[in-house]
MILUM-195328 format. One record per atom (N, C-alpha, C): residue number from 1; atom name; y negated, x, z negated. Coordinates in Angstrom, 3 decimals. Example, Ala and Ser with C-alpha at 12.3 -4.5 7.8 and 13.67 -1.06 7.14 Angstrom:
REM MILUM-195328
<i->1 at->N north->5.690 east->13.190 up->-7.800>
<i->1 at->CA north->4.500 east->12.300 up->-7.800>
<i->1 at->C north->3.300 east->13.200 up->-7.800>
<i->2 at->N north->2.250 east->12.850 up->-7.080>
<i->2 at->CA north->1.060 east->13.670 up->-7.140>
<i->2 at->C north->-0.030 east->12.900 up->-7.870>
REM end
This chain:
REM MILUM-195328
<i->1 at->N north->125.322 east->-116.697 up->-63.644>
<i->1 at->CA north->125.606 east->-116.494 up->-62.280>
<i->1 at->C north->126.372 east->-117.816 up->-61.341>
<i->2 at->N north->126.880 east->-118.851 up->-61.689>
<i->2 at->CA north->127.227 east->-120.304 up->-61.278>
<i->2 at->C north->125.435 east->-120.384 up->-60.422>
<i->3 at->N north->124.646 east->-119.872 up->-60.966>
<i->3 at->CA north->123.442 east->-120.776 up->-59.777>
<i->3 at->C north->123.246 east->-120.050 up->-58.104>
<i->4 at->N north->123.429 east->-118.296 up->-58.916>
<i->4 at->CA north->123.485 east->-117.343 up->-57.592>
<i->4 at->C north->124.615 east->-118.079 up->-56.342>
<i->5 at->N north->126.437 east->-118.211 up->-57.097>
<i->5 at->CA north->126.958 east->-118.414 up->-56.610>
<i->5 at->C north->126.694 east->-120.074 up->-55.642>
<i->6 at->N north->125.393 east->-120.588 up->-55.755>
<i->6 at->CA north->125.603 east->-121.983 up->-55.931>
<i->6 at->C north->124.553 east->-122.062 up->-54.432>
<i->7 at->N north->122.926 east->-121.161 up->-55.333>
<i->7 at->CA north->122.278 east->-120.674 up->-54.474>
<i->7 at->C north->122.651 east->-120.612 up->-53.334>
<i->8 at->N north->123.605 east->-119.557 up->-52.790>
<i->8 at->CA north->124.131 east->-118.768 up->-52.123>
<i->8 at->C north->125.172 east->-119.821 up->-50.578>
<i->9 at->N north->125.672 east->-120.805 up->-51.622>
<i->9 at->CA north->126.310 east->-121.564 up->-51.028>
<i->9 at->C north->125.703 east->-122.614 up->-50.142>
<i->10 at->N north->124.118 east->-122.864 up->-50.810>
<i->10 at->CA north->123.697 east->-124.131 up->-50.324>
<i->10 at->C north->122.307 east->-123.506 up->-49.238>
<i->11 at->N north->122.418 east->-122.167 up->-49.153>
<i->11 at->CA north->121.634 east->-121.149 up->-47.947>
<i->11 at->C north->122.634 east->-121.373 up->-47.050>
<i->12 at->N north->124.012 east->-121.488 up->-47.223>
<i->12 at->CA north->125.102 east->-120.755 up->-46.379>
<i->12 at->C north->124.828 east->-122.709 up->-45.676>
<i->13 at->N north->124.860 east->-123.962 up->-45.815>
<i->13 at->CA north->125.062 east->-125.034 up->-45.370>
<i->13 at->C north->123.443 east->-125.530 up->-44.830>
<i->14 at->N north->122.610 east->-124.687 up->-45.220>
<i->14 at->CA north->121.512 east->-125.088 up->-44.273>
<i->14 at->C north->121.203 east->-124.363 up->-43.510>
<i->15 at->N north->121.414 east->-122.654 up->-43.104>
<i->15 at->CA north->121.663 east->-122.113 up->-41.220>
<i->15 at->C north->122.642 east->-122.494 up->-40.734>
<i->16 at->N north->123.762 east->-123.253 up->-41.131>
<i->16 at->CA north->124.852 east->-124.541 up->-40.203>
<i->16 at->C north->124.000 east->-125.263 up->-40.052>
<i->17 at->N north->123.247 east->-125.658 up->-40.440>
<i->17 at->CA north->122.783 east->-127.262 up->-40.313>
<i->17 at->C north->121.371 east->-127.402 up->-39.817>
<i->18 at->N north->121.002 east->-126.184 up->-39.756>
<i->18 at->CA north->119.953 east->-125.388 up->-38.923>
<i->18 at->C north->120.512 east->-125.554 up->-37.243>
<i->19 at->N north->121.610 east->-124.737 up->-37.473>
<i->19 at->CA north->122.592 east->-124.071 up->-36.079>
<i->19 at->C north->122.653 east->-125.688 up->-35.491>
<i->20 at->N north->123.080 east->-126.404 up->-36.073>
<i->20 at->CA north->123.380 east->-127.599 up->-35.396>
<i->20 at->C north->121.770 east->-128.838 up->-35.016>
<i->21 at->N north->121.131 east->-128.721 up->-35.970>
<i->21 at->CA north->119.692 east->-129.090 up->-35.281>
<i->21 at->C north->119.405 east->-128.655 up->-33.911>
<i->22 at->N north->119.837 east->-127.384 up->-33.932>
<i->22 at->CA north->118.871 east->-126.492 up->-32.456>
<i->22 at->C north->119.461 east->-127.180 up->-31.651>
<i->23 at->N north->120.449 east->-127.300 up->-31.885>
<i->23 at->CA north->121.687 east->-127.131 up->-29.977>
<i->23 at->C north->122.361 east->-128.850 up->-29.452>
<i->24 at->N north->122.065 east->-129.852 up->-31.532>
<i->24 at->CA north->122.298 east->-131.210 up->-31.059>
<i->24 at->C north->121.357 east->-131.887 up->-30.890>
<i->25 at->N north->120.454 east->-131.789 up->-29.936>
<i->25 at->CA north->119.570 east->-132.354 up->-29.572>
<i->25 at->C north->119.639 east->-133.664 up->-28.878>
<i->26 at->N north->118.173 east->-134.728 up->-29.502>
<i->26 at->CA north->118.830 east->-136.038 up->-28.641>
<i->26 at->C north->117.231 east->-136.130 up->-27.948>
<i->27 at->N north->117.826 east->-136.431 up->-25.853>
<i->27 at->CA north->116.869 east->-135.905 up->-25.792>
<i->27 at->C north->115.580 east->-137.619 up->-25.222>
<i->28 at->N north->114.322 east->-137.261 up->-24.984>
<i->28 at->CA north->113.430 east->-137.948 up->-25.101>
<i->28 at->C north->113.573 east->-139.275 up->-24.288>
<i->29 at->N north->113.933 east->-138.857 up->-23.029>
<i->29 at->CA north->114.009 east->-139.258 up->-21.996>
<i->29 at->C north->115.659 east->-139.979 up->-21.782>
<i->30 at->N north->116.393 east->-139.704 up->-21.848>
<i->30 at->CA north->117.631 east->-140.478 up->-21.924>
<i->30 at->C north->117.710 east->-141.071 up->-23.377>
<i->31 at->N north->117.739 east->-139.981 up->-24.650>
<i->31 at->CA north->118.166 east->-141.069 up->-25.614>
<i->31 at->C north->119.723 east->-140.265 up->-25.612>
<i->32 at->N north->120.528 east->-139.928 up->-25.285>
<i->32 at->CA north->121.642 east->-139.003 up->-25.512>
<i->32 at->C north->121.511 east->-137.192 up->-25.815>
<i->33 at->N north->122.586 east->-136.811 up->-26.945>
<i->33 at->CA north->122.565 east->-135.653 up->-27.402>
<i->33 at->C north->122.873 east->-134.359 up->-26.173>
<i->34 at->N north->121.872 east->-133.705 up->-26.323>
<i->34 at->CA north->122.419 east->-133.141 up->-24.935>
<i->34 at->C north->123.559 east->-131.786 up->-24.943>
<i->35 at->N north->123.684 east->-131.622 up->-26.347>
<i->35 at->CA north->125.489 east->-130.595 up->-26.718>
<i->35 at->C north->126.283 east->-131.860 up->-26.325>
<i->36 at->N north->126.492 east->-132.335 up->-26.940>
<i->36 at->CA north->127.957 east->-132.949 up->-27.505>
<i->36 at->C north->127.670 east->-134.499 up->-25.698>
<i->37 at->N north->126.621 east->-135.328 up->-25.660>
<i->37 at->CA north->126.720 east->-135.971 up->-25.008>
<i->37 at->C north->126.896 east->-137.233 up->-25.404>
<i->38 at->N north->126.861 east->-137.384 up->-26.532>
<i->38 at->CA north->127.041 east->-139.027 up->-27.134>
<i->38 at->C north->125.186 east->-139.304 up->-26.710>
<i->39 at->N north->125.530 east->-140.999 up->-27.007>
<i->39 at->CA north->124.459 east->-141.635 up->-27.277>
<i->39 at->C north->123.883 east->-141.756 up->-29.088>
<i->40 at->N north->122.546 east->-141.286 up->-28.740>
<i->40 at->CA north->121.345 east->-141.084 up->-30.102>
<i->40 at->C north->121.447 east->-140.360 up->-30.633>
<i->41 at->N north->121.057 east->-140.213 up->-31.895>
<i->41 at->CA north->121.758 east->-138.799 up->-33.062>
<i->41 at->C north->123.298 east->-138.749 up->-33.109>
<i->42 at->N north->123.595 east->-137.481 up->-32.924>
<i->42 at->CA north->125.410 east->-137.422 up->-32.834>
<i->42 at->C north->125.240 east->-137.516 up->-34.556>
<i->43 at->N north->127.045 east->-136.683 up->-34.621>
<i->43 at->CA north->127.151 east->-137.265 up->-35.777>
<i->43 at->C north->127.116 east->-135.694 up->-36.096>
<i->44 at->N north->127.100 east->-134.520 up->-35.190>
<i->44 at->CA north->126.972 east->-133.727 up->-36.184>
<i->44 at->C north->125.334 east->-133.554 up->-37.075>
<i->45 at->N north->124.635 east->-134.295 up->-35.756>
<i->45 at->CA north->122.708 east->-133.911 up->-36.223>
<i->45 at->C north->122.383 east->-135.012 up->-37.295>
<i->46 at->N north->123.086 east->-135.878 up->-37.844>
<i->46 at->CA north->123.469 east->-136.530 up->-38.821>
<i->46 at->C north->123.827 east->-135.901 up->-40.177>
<i->47 at->N north->125.020 east->-135.228 up->-39.974>
<i->47 at->CA north->125.622 east->-134.255 up->-40.779>
<i->47 at->C north->124.485 east->-133.128 up->-41.610>
<i->48 at->N north->124.134 east->-132.770 up->-40.180>
<i->48 at->CA north->123.286 east->-131.378 up->-40.578>
<i->48 at->C north->121.692 east->-131.810 up->-41.430>
<i->49 at->N north->121.636 east->-133.351 up->-40.798>
<i->49 at->CA north->119.920 east->-133.891 up->-41.490>
<i->49 at->C north->120.571 east->-134.289 up->-43.229>
<i->50 at->N north->121.657 east->-134.772 up->-43.734>
<i->50 at->CA north->121.722 east->-134.533 up->-44.802>
<i->50 at->C north->122.695 east->-133.278 up->-45.731>
<i->51 at->N north->122.493 east->-132.462 up->-45.342>
<i->51 at->CA north->122.365 east->-130.768 up->-45.935>
<i->51 at->C north->121.255 east->-131.250 up->-46.302>
<i->52 at->N north->120.123 east->-130.929 up->-44.862>
<i->52 at->CA north->118.578 east->-130.488 up->-44.924>
<i->52 at->C north->118.356 east->-131.548 up->-46.907>
<i->53 at->N north->118.534 east->-132.794 up->-46.634>
<i->53 at->CA north->117.718 east->-133.677 up->-47.248>
<i->53 at->C north->118.577 east->-133.789 up->-48.983>
<i->54 at->N north->119.711 east->-133.141 up->-48.922>
<i->54 at->CA north->119.953 east->-132.497 up->-50.509>
<i->54 at->C north->119.652 east->-131.016 up->-50.721>
<i->55 at->N north->119.476 east->-130.791 up->-50.209>
<i->55 at->CA north->118.743 east->-129.190 up->-50.542>
<i->55 at->C north->118.160 east->-129.223 up->-50.748>
<i->56 at->N north->116.915 east->-130.326 up->-50.593>
<i->56 at->CA north->115.074 east->-130.497 up->-50.328>
<i->56 at->C north->114.594 east->-129.566 up->-49.824>
<i->57 at->N north->115.068 east->-129.297 up->-48.824>
<i->57 at->CA north->114.601 east->-128.291 up->-47.813>
<i->57 at->C north->114.284 east->-128.714 up->-46.364>
<i->58 at->N north->113.362 east->-128.601 up->-45.374>
<i->58 at->CA north->112.803 east->-128.871 up->-44.140>
<i->58 at->C north->113.620 east->-128.137 up->-42.935>
<i->59 at->N north->114.148 east->-128.761 up->-42.327>
<i->59 at->CA north->114.382 east->-127.480 up->-40.800>
<i->59 at->C north->112.983 east->-127.075 up->-40.138>
<i->60 at->N north->113.786 east->-126.385 up->-39.548>
<i->60 at->CA north->112.164 east->-125.300 up->-39.148>
<i->60 at->C north->112.209 east->-126.319 up->-37.286>
<i->61 at->N north->111.201 east->-126.371 up->-36.728>
<i->61 at->CA north->111.309 east->-127.569 up->-35.996>
<i->61 at->C north->110.769 east->-126.560 up->-34.392>
<i->62 at->N north->111.914 east->-126.701 up->-33.600>
<i->62 at->CA north->111.304 east->-125.817 up->-32.196>
<i->62 at->C north->110.906 east->-126.523 up->-30.876>
<i->63 at->N north->109.373 east->-126.826 up->-30.451>
<i->63 at->CA north->108.290 east->-127.409 up->-29.936>
<i->63 at->C north->109.067 east->-127.704 up->-28.705>
<i->64 at->N north->108.868 east->-128.853 up->-28.288>
<i->64 at->CA north->109.708 east->-128.637 up->-27.219>
<i->64 at->C north->110.685 east->-129.417 up->-26.843>
<i->65 at->N north->111.397 east->-129.072 up->-28.095>
<i->65 at->CA north->113.190 east->-128.892 up->-27.045>
<i->65 at->C north->113.688 east->-130.370 up->-26.908>
<i->66 at->N north->113.066 east->-131.038 up->-27.204>
<i->66 at->CA north->113.143 east->-132.789 up->-26.657>
<i->66 at->C north->113.162 east->-133.288 up->-25.353>
<i->67 at->N north->112.277 east->-131.826 up->-24.871>
<i->67 at->CA north->112.058 east->-132.328 up->-23.362>
<i->67 at->C north->111.181 east->-133.485 up->-22.993>
<i->68 at->N north->110.088 east->-133.472 up->-24.246>
<i->68 at->CA north->109.718 east->-134.394 up->-23.616>
<i->68 at->C north->108.839 east->-135.095 up->-22.644>
<i->69 at->N north->108.432 east->-133.805 up->-21.768>
<i->69 at->CA north->107.721 east->-134.124 up->-20.256>
<i->69 at->C north->108.731 east->-135.214 up->-19.680>
<i->70 at->N north->109.496 east->-134.982 up->-19.212>
<i->70 at->CA north->110.318 east->-135.759 up->-18.718>
<i->70 at->C north->110.495 east->-137.294 up->-18.680>
<i->71 at->N north->109.505 east->-137.656 up->-19.794>
<i->71 at->CA north->109.018 east->-139.041 up->-19.624>
<i->71 at->C north->107.465 east->-139.790 up->-20.098>
<i->72 at->N north->106.912 east->-137.887 up->-18.982>
<i->72 at->CA north->105.260 east->-138.116 up->-19.155>
<i->72 at->C north->104.353 east->-137.793 up->-20.030>
<i->73 at->N north->105.228 east->-137.667 up->-21.210>
<i->73 at->CA north->104.203 east->-136.735 up->-22.682>
<i->73 at->C north->103.343 east->-135.665 up->-21.583>
<i->74 at->N north->102.662 east->-135.633 up->-21.852>
<i->74 at->CA north->101.559 east->-134.626 up->-22.207>
<i->74 at->C north->100.974 east->-134.120 up->-23.586>
<i->75 at->N north->101.331 east->-132.334 up->-23.118>
<i->75 at->CA north->100.778 east->-131.255 up->-24.458>
<i->75 at->C north->99.493 east->-131.117 up->-24.784>
<i->76 at->N north->99.247 east->-131.997 up->-26.096>
<i->76 at->CA north->97.547 east->-132.289 up->-27.178>
<i->76 at->C north->96.679 east->-131.652 up->-26.427>
<i->77 at->N north->96.028 east->-131.632 up->-25.872>
<i->77 at->CA north->94.691 east->-130.993 up->-25.871>
<i->77 at->C north->94.360 east->-130.561 up->-24.036>
<i->78 at->N north->95.286 east->-131.024 up->-23.632>
<i->78 at->CA north->95.843 east->-130.642 up->-22.111>
<i->78 at->C north->95.059 east->-131.656 up->-21.133>
<i->79 at->N north->94.216 east->-131.766 up->-20.187>
<i->79 at->CA north->93.244 east->-132.591 up->-19.381>
<i->79 at->C north->92.830 east->-133.592 up->-20.208>
<i->80 at->N north->92.446 east->-133.306 up->-21.865>
<i->80 at->CA north->91.925 east->-134.919 up->-21.817>
<i->80 at->C north->90.190 east->-135.053 up->-22.333>
<i->81 at->N north->89.524 east->-133.889 up->-21.890>
<i->81 at->CA north->88.276 east->-133.974 up->-22.320>
<i->81 at->C north->87.935 east->-133.349 up->-20.613>
<i->82 at->N north->88.114 east->-133.328 up->-19.461>
<i->82 at->CA north->87.470 east->-132.499 up->-18.492>
<i->82 at->C north->86.454 east->-133.298 up->-17.838>
REM end
């Protein structure tokens, strides 16, 4: 039974960490956290990354979350072979 409780606790921590990673995004253009405004990866984001590392899980990725178009990045495959 303790294994089951441990698994539930890990799933809850990973769910929390995913919510943090989804909201505390470091902008490609400025390097600032879009949620709390601190420079670079903020403390909450670093804590969430540690949770994923210890759980041996990978976070879900949200394409375009860092707003790469603001630094002139283009979508892969668009306009390359025209």
